[in-house]
FIKOLZA-1660 file (N, C-alpha, C; in steps of 0.1 Angstrom, whole numbers, plus 5000, padded with zeros to 4 digits):
% residues 223
   i   px   py   pz ch aa at
   1 5008 4988 5000  A  M  N
   1 5000 5000 5000  A  M CA
   1 5009 5012 5000  A  M  C
   2 5004 5023 4994  A  G  N
   2 5011 5036 4993  A  G CA
   2 5015 5040 5007  A  G  C
   3 5028 5044 5009  A  G  N
   3 5032 5050 5021  A  G CA
   3 5039 5039 5030  A  G  C
   4 5038 5026 5027  A  R  N
   4 5043 5016 5036  A  R CA
   4 5058 5017 5036  A  R  C
   5 5065 5018 5025  A  S  N
   5 5079 5018 5025  A  S CA
   5 5085 5031 5032  A  S  C
   6 5076 5041 5032  A  L  N
   6 5080 5053 5039  A  L CA
   6 5080 5052 5054  A  L  C
   7 5070 5044 5059  A  Y  N
   7 5069 5043 5074  A  Y CA
   7 5079 5032 5079  A  Y  C
   8 5083 5022 5071  A  R  N
   8 5089 5010 5076  A  R CA
   8 5101 5013 5084  A  R  C
   9 5108 5024 5080  A  W  N
   9 5122 5026 5086  A  W CA
   9 5122 5037 5097  A  W  C
  10 5110 5041 5101  A  V  N
  10 5109 5051 5112  A  V CA
  10 5115 5046 5125  A  V  C
  11 5125 5053 5130  A  R  N
  11 5131 5049 5142  A  R CA
  11 5124 5055 5154  A  R  C
  12 5122 5047 5165  A  L  N
  12 5115 5052 5176  A  L CA
  12 5124 5051 5188  A  L  C
  13 5121 5060 5199  A  T  N
  13 5128 5058 5212  A  T CA
  13 5123 5045 5218  A  T  C
  14 5130 5041 5228  A  A  N
  14 5127 5028 5235  A  A CA
  14 5112 5029 5240  A  A  C
  15 5108 5040 5246  A  D  N
  15 5095 5041 5251  A  D CA
  15 5084 5040 5241  A  D  C
  16 5087 5047 5229  A  C  N
  16 5077 5047 5218  A  C CA
  16 5077 5033 5212  A  C  C
  17 5089 5027 5211  A  E  N
  17 5089 5013 5205  A  E CA
  17 5081 5004 5213  A  E  C
  18 5082 5005 5227  A  S  N
  18 5074 4996 5236  A  S CA
  18 5059 4998 5233  A  S  C
  19 5055 5011 5232  A  V  N
  19 5041 5013 5229  A  V CA
  19 5036 5007 5216  A  V  C
  20 5044 5009 5206  A  Y  N
  20 5041 5004 5193  A  Y CA
  20 5040 4988 5193  A  Y  C
  21 5050 4982 5199  A  Q  N
  21 5051 4967 5200  A  Q CA
  21 5038 4961 5207  A  Q  C
  22 5034 4968 5217  A  S  N
  22 5022 4963 5225  A  S CA
  22 5010 4963 5216  A  S  C
  23 5008 4974 5209  A  A  N
  23 4996 4975 5200  A  A CA
  23 4998 4965 5188  A  A  C
  24 5010 4965 5182  A  A  N
  24 5012 4956 5171  A  A CA
  24 5010 4942 5174  A  A  C
  25 5015 4937 5185  A  L  N
  25 5014 4923 5190  A  L CA
  25 4999 4919 5191  A  L  C
  26 4991 4928 5197  A  E  N
  26 4977 4925 5198  A  E CA
  26 4969 4925 5185  A  E  C
  27 4972 4935 5177  A  I  N
  27 4965 4936 5164  A  I CA
  27 4969 4925 5154  A  I  C
  28 4982 4922 5154  A  E  N
  28 4986 4912 5144  A  E CA
  28 4982 4897 5149  A  E  C
  29 4982 4895 5162  A  T  N
  29 4977 4882 5167  A  T CA
  29 4962 4880 5164  A  T  C
  30 4955 4890 5166  A  Q  N
  30 4940 4889 5164  A  Q CA
  30 4938 4888 5149  A  Q  C
  31 4945 4895 5140  A  A  N
  31 4944 4893 5126  A  A CA
  31 4947 4879 5121  A  A  C
  32 4958 4873 5128  A  S  N
  32 4962 4860 5125  A  S CA
  32 4950 4850 5128  A  S  C
  33 4944 4852 5140  A  I  N
  33 4933 4844 5143  A  I CA
  33 4922 4844 5133  A  I  C
  34 4919 4856 5129  A  L  N
  34 4909 4858 5118  A  L CA
  34 4912 4850 5106  A  L  C
  35 4925 4851 5101  A  G  N
  35 4929 4844 5089  A  G CA
  35 4928 4829 5090  A  G  C
  36 4933 4824 5102  A  V  N
  36 4933 4809 5104  A  V CA
  36 4919 4804 5104  A  V  C
  37 4910 4811 5111  A  C  N
  37 4896 4806 5112  A  C CA
  37 4889 4807 5098  A  C  C
  38 4891 4817 5091  A  L  N
  38 4885 4818 5078  A  L CA
  38 4890 4808 5068  A  L  C
  39 4903 4806 5069  A  N  N
  39 4909 4795 5060  A  N CA
  39 4904 4782 5064  A  N  C
  40 4902 4779 5077  A  D  N
  40 4897 4766 5081  A  D CA
  40 4882 4765 5077  A  D  C
  41 4875 4776 5077  A  A  N
  41 4861 4776 5073  A  A CA
  41 4860 4772 5058  A  A  C
  42 4869 4778 5050  A  M  N
  42 4869 4774 5036  A  M CA
  42 4873 4760 5033  A  M  C
  43 4882 4755 5041  A  E  N
  43 4886 4741 5040  A  E CA
  43 4875 4731 5043  A  E  C
  44 4868 4735 5054  A  Q  N
  44 4856 4727 5058  A  Q CA
  44 4845 4727 5048  A  Q  C
  45 4843 4739 5042  A  R  N
  45 4833 4739 5031  A  R CA
  45 4837 4731 5019  A  R  C
  46 4850 4732 5016  A  G  N
  46 4855 4724 5004  A  G CA
  46 4854 4709 5007  A  G  C
  47 4853 4705 5019  A  S  N
  47 4852 4691 5023  A  S CA
  47 4837 4687 5025  A  S  C
  48 4828 4696 5022  A  G  N
  48 4814 4693 5023  A  G CA
  48 4808 4695 5036  A  G  C
  49 4816 4700 5046  A  R  N
  49 4811 4702 5060  A  R CA
  49 4806 4717 5062  A  R  C
  50 4795 4720 5055  A  E  N
  50 4790 4734 5055  A  E CA
  50 4787 4739 5069  A  E  C
  51 4780 4731 5077  A  E  N
  51 4777 4735 5090  A  E CA
  51 4789 4739 5099  A  E  C
  52 4799 4731 5099  A  I  N
  52 4811 4735 5106  A  I CA
  52 4818 4747 5100  A  I  C
  53 4817 4749 5087  A  A  N
  53 4823 4760 5080  A  A CA
  53 4816 4773 5085  A  A  C
  54 4803 4773 5086  A  W  N
  54 4796 4785 5090  A  W CA
  54 4797 4788 5105  A  W  C
  55 4800 4777 5113  A  R  N
  55 4803 4779 5126  A  R CA
  55 4816 4787 5128  A  R  C
  56 4826 4783 5120  A  L  N
  56 4839 4790 5120  A  L CA
  56 4837 4804 5115  A  L  C
  57 4829 4807 5105  A  V  N
  57 4827 4820 5100  A  V CA
  57 4820 4829 5111  A  V  C
  58 4812 4822 5119  A  G  N
  58 4805 4829 5130  A  G CA
  58 4816 4834 5141  A  G  C
  59 4826 4826 5143  A  L  N
  59 4837 4830 5152  A  L CA
  59 4845 4841 5146  A  L  C
  60 4847 4840 5133  A  V  N
  60 4854 4851 5126  A  V CA
  60 4847 4864 5128  A  V  C
  61 4833 4864 5126  A  D  N
  61 4825 4875 5127  A  D CA
  61 4826 4882 5141  A  D  C
  62 4826 4874 5152  A  C  N
  62 4827 4879 5165  A  C CA
  62 4842 4885 5168  A  C  C
  63 4852 4877 5163  A  Q  N
  63 4865 4882 5165  A  Q CA
  63 4868 4894 5157  A  Q  C
  64 4862 4895 5145  A  W  N
  64 4864 4907 5137  A  W CA
  64 4859 4919 5144  A  W  C
  65 4847 4919 5150  A  D  N
  65 4842 4930 5157  A  D CA
  65 4852 4934 5168  A  D  C
  66 4857 4924 5175  A  R  N
  66 4867 4928 5186  A  R CA
  66 4879 4935 5181  A  R  C
  67 4884 4930 5170  A  L  N
  67 4896 4937 5164  A  L CA
  67 4892 4950 5158  A  L  C
  68 4881 4951 5152  A  A  N
  68 4876 4964 5146  A  A CA
  68 4875 4975 5157  A  A  C
  69 4870 4971 5169  A  D  N
  69 4869 4980 5180  A  D CA
  69 4883 4985 5185  A  D  C
  70 4893 4976 5185  A  I  N
  70 4906 4980 5189  A  I CA
  70 4912 4990 5179  A  I  C
  71 4911 4986 5166  A  V  N
  71 4917 4994 5155  A  V CA
  71 4910 5008 5155  A  V  C
  72 4897 5008 5156  A  T  N
  72 4890 5021 5156  A  T CA
  72 4893 5029 5168  A  T  C
  73 4895 5023 5179  A  G  N
  73 4899 5030 5191  A  G CA
  73 4913 5036 5190  A  G  C
  74 4922 5029 5183  A  L  N
  74 4936 5034 5181  A  L CA
  74 4935 5046 5172  A  L  C
  75 4927 5045 5161  A  L  N
  75 4926 5057 5152  A  L CA
  75 4920 5069 5159  A  L  C
  76 4910 5066 5167  A  I  N
  76 4904 5078 5175  A  I CA
  76 4914 5084 5184  A  I  C
  77 4922 5076 5190  A  A  N
  77 4933 5082 5199  A  A CA
  77 4943 5090 5191  A  A  C
  78 4947 5085 5179  A  V  N
  78 4957 5092 5171  A  V CA
  78 4951 5106 5167  A  V  C
  79 4938 5105 5163  A  A  N
  79 4932 5118 5158  A  A CA
  79 4931 5128 5170  A  A  C
  80 4929 5122 5182  A  K  N
  80 4928 5131 5194  A  K CA
  80 4941 5138 5197  A  K  C
  81 4952 5132 5195  A  Y  N
  81 4965 5138 5198  A  Y CA
  81 4972 5144 5186  A  Y  C
  82 4965 5144 5174  A  M  N
  82 4970 5150 5162  A  M CA
  82 4974 5165 5164  A  M  C
  83 4966 5173 5171  A  P  N
  83 4969 5187 5172  A  P CA
  83 4982 5190 5179  A  P  C
  84 4987 5181 5188  A  V  N
  84 4999 5183 5195  A  V CA
  84 5012 5177 5189  A  V  C
  85 5009 5170 5178  A  A  N
  85 5020 5163 5171  A  A CA
  85 5029 5173 5164  A  A  C
  86 5042 5170 5163  A  R  N
  86 5052 5178 5156  A  R CA
  86 5050 5175 5142  A  R  C
  87 5060 5178 5134  A  V  N
  87 5060 5175 5119  A  V CA
  87 5056 5161 5117  A  V  C
  88 5046 5159 5109  A  V  N
  88 5041 5145 5106  A  V CA
  88 5047 5141 5093  A  V  C
  89 5051 5128 5092  A  L  N
  89 5057 5122 5080  A  L CA
  89 5046 5123 5069  A  L  C
  90 5050 5124 5057  A  P  N
  90 5041 5124 5045  A  P CA
  90 5034 5111 5043  A  P  C
  91 5022 5111 5038  A  V  N
  91 5015 5099 5035  A  V CA
  91 5012 5098 5020  A  V  C
  92 5009 5087 5014  A  R  N
  92 5005 5086 5000  A  R CA
  92 4991 5081 5000  A  R  C
  93 4985 5080 4988  A  N  N
  93 4971 5076 4987  A  N CA
  93 4970 5062 4991  A  N  C
  94 4958 5058 4995  A  I  N
  94 4953 5044 4996  A  I CA
  94 4949 5040 4982  A  I  C
  95 4957 5033 4976  A  A  N
  95 4954 5030 4962  A  A CA
  95 4944 5019 4960  A  A  C
  96 4935 5021 4951  A  A  N
  96 4924 5011 4948  A  A CA
  96 4929 4998 4944  A  A  C
  97 4941 4998 4937  A  R  N
  97 4946 4985 4932  A  R CA
  97 4950 4975 4943  A  R  C
  98 4951 4980 4955  A  H  N
  98 4955 4971 4966  A  H CA
  98 4943 4964 4972  A  H  C
  99 4931 4967 4968  A  F  N
  99 4919 4961 4975  A  F CA
  99 4912 4952 4965  A  F  C
 100 4904 4943 4971  A  K  N
 100 4896 4933 4963  A  K CA
 100 4881 4935 4964  A  K  C
 101 4876 4939 4975  A  S  N
 101 4862 4941 4977  A  S CA
 101 4857 4953 4969  A  S  C
 102 4845 4952 4962  A  P  N
 102 4840 4963 4954  A  P CA
 102 4838 4976 4963  A  P  C
 103 4834 4974 4975  A  A  N
 103 4831 4986 4984  A  A CA
 103 4844 4994 4986  A  A  C
 104 4855 4986 4989  A  M  N
 104 4868 4994 4992  A  M CA
 104 4874 4999 4979  A  M  C
 105 4873 4992 4968  A  V  N
 105 4878 4997 4955  A  V CA
 105 4872 5010 4952  A  V  C
 106 4858 5010 4953  A  D  N
 106 4851 5023 4950  A  D CA
 106 4855 5034 4959  A  D  C
 107 4856 5031 4972  A  Y  N
 107 4859 5041 4982  A  Y CA
 107 4873 5047 4980  A  Y  C
 108 4883 5037 4977  A  A  N
 108 4897 5042 4975  A  A CA
 108 4898 5050 4962  A  A  C
 109 4890 5048 4952  A  R  N
 109 4890 5056 4940  A  R CA
 109 4886 5070 4943  A  R  C
 110 4875 5071 4951  A  V  N
 110 4870 5084 4955  A  V CA
 110 4881 5092 4962  A  V  C
 111 4887 5085 4972  A  H  N
 111 4897 5091 4980  A  H CA
 111 4909 5096 4972  A  H  C
 112 4913 5088 4962  A  E  N
 112 4924 5092 4954  A  E CA
 112 4922 5105 4947  A  E  C
 113 4910 5107 4943  A  V  N
 113 4907 5120 4937  A  V CA
 113 4907 5131 4947  A  V  C
 114 4900 5130 4958  A  F  N
 114 4900 5140 4968  A  F CA
 114 4913 5143 4974  A  F  C
 115 4922 5133 4976  A  D  N
 115 4935 5135 4982  A  D CA
 115 4944 5145 4974  A  D  C
 116 4941 5146 4961  A  Q  N
 116 4950 5155 4953  A  Q CA
 116 4948 5169 4957  A  Q  C
 117 4937 5172 4964  A  F  N
 117 4935 5186 4968  A  F CA
 117 4939 5190 4982  A  F  C
 118 4946 5181 4989  A  V  N
 118 4950 5183 5003  A  V CA
 118 4966 5183 5002  A  V  C
 119 4971 5195 5006  A  F  N
 119 4986 5197 5004  A  F CA
 119 4994 5196 5018  A  F  C
 120 4988 5202 5028  A  R  N
 120 4996 5202 5041  A  R CA
 120 4997 5188 5046  A  R  C
 121 5009 5185 5051  A  Q  N
 121 5013 5172 5056  A  Q CA
 121 5004 5167 5068  A  Q  C
 122 5001 5176 5077  A  K  N
 122 4993 5172 5089  A  K CA
 122 4979 5170 5084  A  K  C
 123 4974 5178 5076  A  A  N
 123 4961 5176 5070  A  A CA
 123 4959 5163 5063  A  A  C
 124 4969 5160 5055  A  R  N
 124 4969 5147 5048  A  R CA
 124 4970 5135 5057  A  R  C
 125 4977 5137 5068  A  F  N
 125 4978 5126 5077  A  F CA
 125 4965 5124 5085  A  F  C
 126 4958 5135 5088  A  S  N
 126 4945 5135 5094  A  S CA
 126 4935 5128 5085  A  S  C
 127 4935 5132 5072  A  L  N
 127 4927 5126 5062  A  L CA
 127 4929 5111 5062  A  L  C
 128 4942 5107 5061  A  H  N
 128 4946 5093 5061  A  H CA
 128 4939 5085 5072  A  H  C
 129 4940 5091 5084  A  V  N
 129 4934 5085 5096  A  V CA
 129 4919 5083 5095  A  V  C
 130 4912 5093 5090  A  R  N
 130 4898 5093 5088  A  R CA
 130 4894 5082 5077  A  R  C
 131 4902 5081 5066  A  V  N
 131 4899 5072 5056  A  V CA
 131 4901 5058 5061  A  V  C
 132 4911 5055 5069  A  M  N
 132 4913 5042 5075  A  M CA
 132 4901 5038 5085  A  M  C
 133 4897 5048 5092  A  R  N
 133 4886 5045 5102  A  R CA
 133 4873 5042 5094  A  R  C
 134 4870 5049 5083  A  H  N
 134 4859 5046 5075  A  H CA
 134 4860 5033 5068  A  H  C
 135 4872 5029 5064  A  A  N
 135 4874 5016 5058  A  A CA
 135 4872 5005 5067  A  A  C
 136 4876 5006 5080  A  V  N
 136 4873 4996 5090  A  V CA
 136 4858 4994 5092  A  V  C
 137 4850 5006 5092  A  E  N
 137 4836 5005 5094  A  E CA
 137 4829 4999 5082  A  E  C
 138 4834 5002 5070  A  T  N
 138 4828 4997 5058  A  T CA
 138 4830 4982 5057  A  T  C
 139 4843 4977 5059  A  L  N
 139 4846 4964 5058  A  L CA
 139 4839 4955 5068  A  L  C
 140 4837 4960 5080  A  T  N
 140 4830 4953 5090  A  T CA
 140 4816 4951 5087  A  T  C
 141 4810 4961 5081  A  A  N
 141 4796 4960 5077  A  A CA
 141 4795 4951 5065  A  A  C
 142 4804 4951 5056  A  E  N
 142 4803 4942 5044  A  E CA
 142 4805 4928 5048  A  E  C
 143 4814 4925 5057  A  F  N
 143 4816 4911 5061  A  F CA
 143 4804 4906 5069  A  F  C
 144 4798 4914 5077  A  A  N
 144 4786 4911 5084  A  A CA
 144 4774 4908 5075  A  A  C
 145 4774 4916 5064  A  R  N
 145 4763 4915 5054  A  R CA
 145 4765 4901 5047  A  R  C
 146 4777 4898 5043  A  A  N
 146 4779 4886 5035  A  A CA
 146 4777 4873 5045  A  A  C
 147 4781 4875 5057  A  Y  N
 147 4778 4864 5067  A  Y CA
 147 4763 4862 5069  A  Y  C
 148 4756 4873 5070  A  G  N
 148 4742 4872 5072  A  G CA
 148 4734 4866 5060  A  G  C
 149 4739 4869 5048  A  H  N
 149 4733 4863 5036  A  H CA
 149 4736 4849 5035  A  H  C
 150 4747 4844 5039  A  G  N
 150 4751 4830 5037  A  G CA
 150 4747 4821 5048  A  G  C
 151 4745 4827 5059  A  L  N
 151 4742 4818 5071  A  L CA
 151 4730 4809 5070  A  L  C
 152 4719 4814 5064  A  P  N
 152 4707 4805 5063  A  P CA
 152 4707 4794 5053  A  P  C
 153 4717 4796 5044  A  A  N
 153 4718 4786 5033  A  A CA
 153 4725 4773 5037  A  A  C
 154 4720 4762 5032  A  T  N
 154 4727 4749 5034  A  T CA
 154 4738 4747 5024  A  T  C
 155 4738 4754 5013  A  D  N
 155 4749 4752 5003  A  D CA
 155 4751 4766 4997  A  D  C
 156 4758 4774 5004  A  S  N
 156 4760 4788 5000  A  S CA
 156 4769 4789 4987  A  S  C
 157 4767 4800 4980  A  S  N
 157 4773 4802 4967  A  S CA
 157 4788 4806 4968  A  S  C
 158 4795 4803 4957  A  N  N
 158 4809 4808 4957  A  N CA
 158 4810 4823 4958  A  N  C
 159 4800 4830 4953  A  E  N
 159 4800 4845 4954  A  E CA
 159 4801 4850 4969  A  E  C
 160 4793 4843 4977  A  I  N
 160 4793 4847 4991  A  I CA
 160 4807 4845 4998  A  I  C
 161 4812 4833 4995  A  W  N
 161 4826 4830 5001  A  W CA
 161 4836 4839 4995  A  W  C
 162 4835 4843 4982  A  N  N
 162 4845 4852 4976  A  N CA
 162 4843 4866 4983  A  N  C
 163 4831 4870 4987  A  D  N
 163 4829 4883 4993  A  D CA
 163 4836 4882 5007  A  D  C
 164 4834 4871 5014  A  L  N
 164 4841 4870 5028  A  L CA
 164 4856 4871 5027  A  L  C
 165 4861 4864 5017  A  D  N
 165 4876 4864 5015  A  D CA
 165 4881 4877 5011  A  D  C
 166 4873 4884 5002  A  S  N
 166 4878 4897 4998  A  S CA
 166 4878 4908 5009  A  S  C
 167 4867 4907 5017  A  C  N
 167 4866 4917 5029  A  C CA
 167 4878 4914 5039  A  C  C
 168 4881 4901 5041  A  F  N
 168 4892 4898 5050  A  F CA
 168 4905 4904 5045  A  F  C
 169 4908 4901 5032  A  H  N
 169 4920 4906 5026  A  H CA
 169 4921 4921 5028  A  H  C
 170 4910 4928 5025  A  D  N
 170 4911 4943 5026  A  D CA
 170 4913 4947 5040  A  D  C
 171 4906 4941 5050  A  F  N
 171 4907 4944 5063  A  F CA
 171 4921 4942 5068  A  F  C
 172 4928 4931 5064  A  D  N
 172 4941 4928 5068  A  D CA
 172 4950 4939 5063  A  D  C
 173 4948 4943 5050  A  V  N
 173 4956 4954 5044  A  V CA
 173 4955 4967 5053  A  V  C
 174 4942 4970 5057  A  I  N
 174 4940 4982 5065  A  I CA
 174 4946 4982 5079  A  I  C
 175 4946 4970 5085  A  T  N
 175 4952 4969 5099  A  T CA
 175 4967 4971 5098  A  T  C
 176 4973 4965 5088  A  K  N
 176 4987 4968 5086  A  K CA
 176 4990 4982 5084  A  K  C
 177 4982 4989 5076  A  E  N
 177 4984 5003 5073  A  E CA
 177 4982 5011 5086  A  E  C
 178 4973 5008 5094  A  V  N
 178 4970 5014 5107  A  V CA
 178 4983 5014 5116  A  V  C
 179 4989 5002 5116  A  L  N
 179 5001 5000 5124  A  L CA
 179 5012 5009 5119  A  L  C
 180 5014 5009 5106  A  L  N
 180 5024 5017 5100  A  L CA
 180 5022 5032 5103  A  L  C
 181 5009 5036 5102  A  A  N
 181 5006 5051 5106  A  A CA
 181 5009 5053 5120  A  A  C
 182 5005 5044 5129  A  L  N
 182 5008 5046 5143  A  L CA
 182 5023 5048 5146  A  L  C
 183 5031 5040 5139  A  R  N
 183 5045 5041 5141  A  R CA
 183 5050 5054 5137  A  R  C
 184 5046 5059 5126  A  A  N
 184 5050 5072 5121  A  A CA
 184 5045 5083 5130  A  A  C
 185 5033 5082 5136  A  F  N
 185 5027 5092 5145  A  F CA
 185 5035 5092 5158  A  F  C
 186 5038 5081 5163  A  L  N
 186 5046 5080 5176  A  L CA
 186 5060 5088 5175  A  L  C
 187 5066 5087 5163  A  A  N
 187 5078 5094 5161  A  A CA
 187 5076 5109 5162  A  A  C
 188 5064 5114 5160  A  C  N
 188 5061 5128 5159  A  C CA
 188 5055 5134 5172  A  C  C
 189 5052 5125 5181  A  L  N
 189 5045 5129 5193  A  L CA
 189 5055 5134 5204  A  L  C
 190 5052 5145 5210  A  P  N
 190 5061 5151 5221  A  P CA
 190 5061 5141 5233  A  P  C
 191 5073 5140 5239  A  E  N
 191 5074 5131 5250  A  E CA
 191 5064 5133 5261  A  E  C
 192 5060 5146 5264  A  G  N
 192 5051 5149 5274  A  G CA
 192 5037 5143 5272  A  G  C
 193 5034 5140 5259  A  E  N
 193 5021 5135 5256  A  E CA
 193 5020 5119 5255  A  E  C
 194 5032 5114 5254  A  L  N
 194 5033 5099 5252  A  L CA
 194 5026 5091 5262  A  L  C
 195 5028 5095 5275  A  H  N
 195 5021 5087 5286  A  H CA
 195 5006 5087 5285  A  H  C
 196 5001 5098 5281  A  H  N
 196 4986 5099 5279  A  H CA
 196 4981 5090 5269  A  H  C
 197 4988 5090 5257  A  L  N
 197 4984 5081 5246  A  L CA
 197 4986 5067 5250  A  L  C
 198 4997 5064 5257  A  T  N
 198 5000 5051 5261  A  T CA
 198 4989 5045 5270  A  T  C
 199 4984 5053 5279  A  A  N
 199 4973 5048 5288  A  A CA
 199 4961 5045 5280  A  A  C
 200 4958 5052 5270  A  E  N
 200 4946 5050 5262  A  E CA
 200 4948 5037 5253  A  E  C
 201 4960 5035 5248  A  L  N
 201 4962 5023 5239  A  L CA
 201 4963 5011 5248  A  L  C
 202 4969 5012 5260  A  N  N
 202 4969 5000 5269  A  N CA
 202 4955 4996 5273  A  N  C
 203 4946 5006 5275  A  A  N
 203 4932 5002 5278  A  A CA
 203 4925 4995 5267  A  A  C
 204 4929 4998 5255  A  L  N
 204 4923 4991 5243  A  L CA
 204 4927 4977 5242  A  L  C
 205 4940 4974 5246  A  V  N
 205 4945 4960 5244  A  V CA
 205 4945 4953 5257  A  V  C
 206 4940 4958 5268  A  A  N
 206 4941 4952 5281  A  A CA
 206 4935 4938 5282  A  A  C
 207 4924 4936 5275  A  Q  N
 207 4917 4923 5275  A  Q CA
 207 4920 4915 5262  A  Q  C
 208 4932 4918 5256  A  G  N
 208 4935 4911 5243  A  G CA
 208 4940 4897 5245  A  G  C
 209 4943 4890 5234  A  V  N
 209 4947 4877 5234  A  V CA
 209 4962 4876 5237  A  V  C
 210 4970 4884 5231  A  R  N
 210 4984 4885 5234  A  R CA
 210 4992 4872 5232  A  R  C
 211 4987 4862 5226  A  T  N
 211 4994 4850 5224  A  T CA
 211 4988 4842 5212  A  T  C
 212 4996 4836 5203  A  T  N
 212 4991 4829 5192  A  T CA
 212 4985 4816 5196  A  T  C
 213 4986 4811 5209  A  K  N
 213 4979 4799 5213  A  K CA
 213 4964 4801 5213  A  K  C
 214 4959 4813 5212  A  S  N
 214 4945 4816 5211  A  S CA
 214 4940 4811 5198  A  S  C
 215 4948 4809 5188  A  V  N
 215 4943 4804 5175  A  V CA
 215 4938 4789 5177  A  V  C
 216 4946 4781 5184  A  D  N
 216 4942 4768 5187  A  D CA
 216 4930 4767 5195  A  D  C
 217 4928 4776 5205  A  R  N
 217 4917 4776 5213  A  R CA
 217 4904 4779 5206  A  R  C
 218 4905 4789 5197  A  V  N
 218 4894 4792 5188  A  V CA
 218 4890 4781 5179  A  V  C
 219 4899 4775 5173  A  R  N
 219 4897 4764 5164  A  R CA
 219 4890 4752 5171  A  R  C
 220 4895 4749 5183  A  S  N
 220 4889 4738 5190  A  S CA
 220 4875 4740 5195  A  S  C
 221 4871 4753 5198  A  V  N
 221 4857 4756 5201  A  V CA
 221 4848 4754 5189  A  V  C
 222 4853 4758 5177  A  A  N
 222 4845 4757 5165  A  A CA
 222 4841 4743 5161  A  A  C
 223 4851 4734 5163  A  V  N
 223 4850 4720 5158  A  V CA
 223 4848 4710 5169  A  V  C
% end
């Protein structure tokens, strides 16, 4: 995604790095759980076990909401502290070509046009945060819609499963972009404000999974 190479090499102080790693561990672990469960659901469907497949998709739907709440809360916190940030690193467009779901492709195309008229770096960064927040909301709604359409069926269509897969792909892209933006933002936050942001982020991940062993626990519950 545009801007990723720019953020990757941002160096952080030890305190900022600790804040970033805490958030990244939680978000990446939960995203991994989503991916494992959805892949297992597709394998179960391919083996003709439709009921088990949809039970796994139901777990993905619940876990998705949990992760979406964390990511949204993180973006809200970043927006809250944006006024006190120093020089913010430049961002690039969220390019439509990186997405698969029709909703995100259309949204990214609109944003690409609008982004051309925003020139100040902090304003562009703020817009980037708003775009990612809307993307999380859109993809969460789209995944829930596809799940709701497919759940009553005993033999759901390939189209529904393709929608589920596309939504997850795009959500995974957005969560990675959120972490890259967080890293860039932490490098621009004054030290005096860091502990306030840290407290808010810690509250978001306080009840998190924090371990990949949760993947096995989720799978065992489903089957």
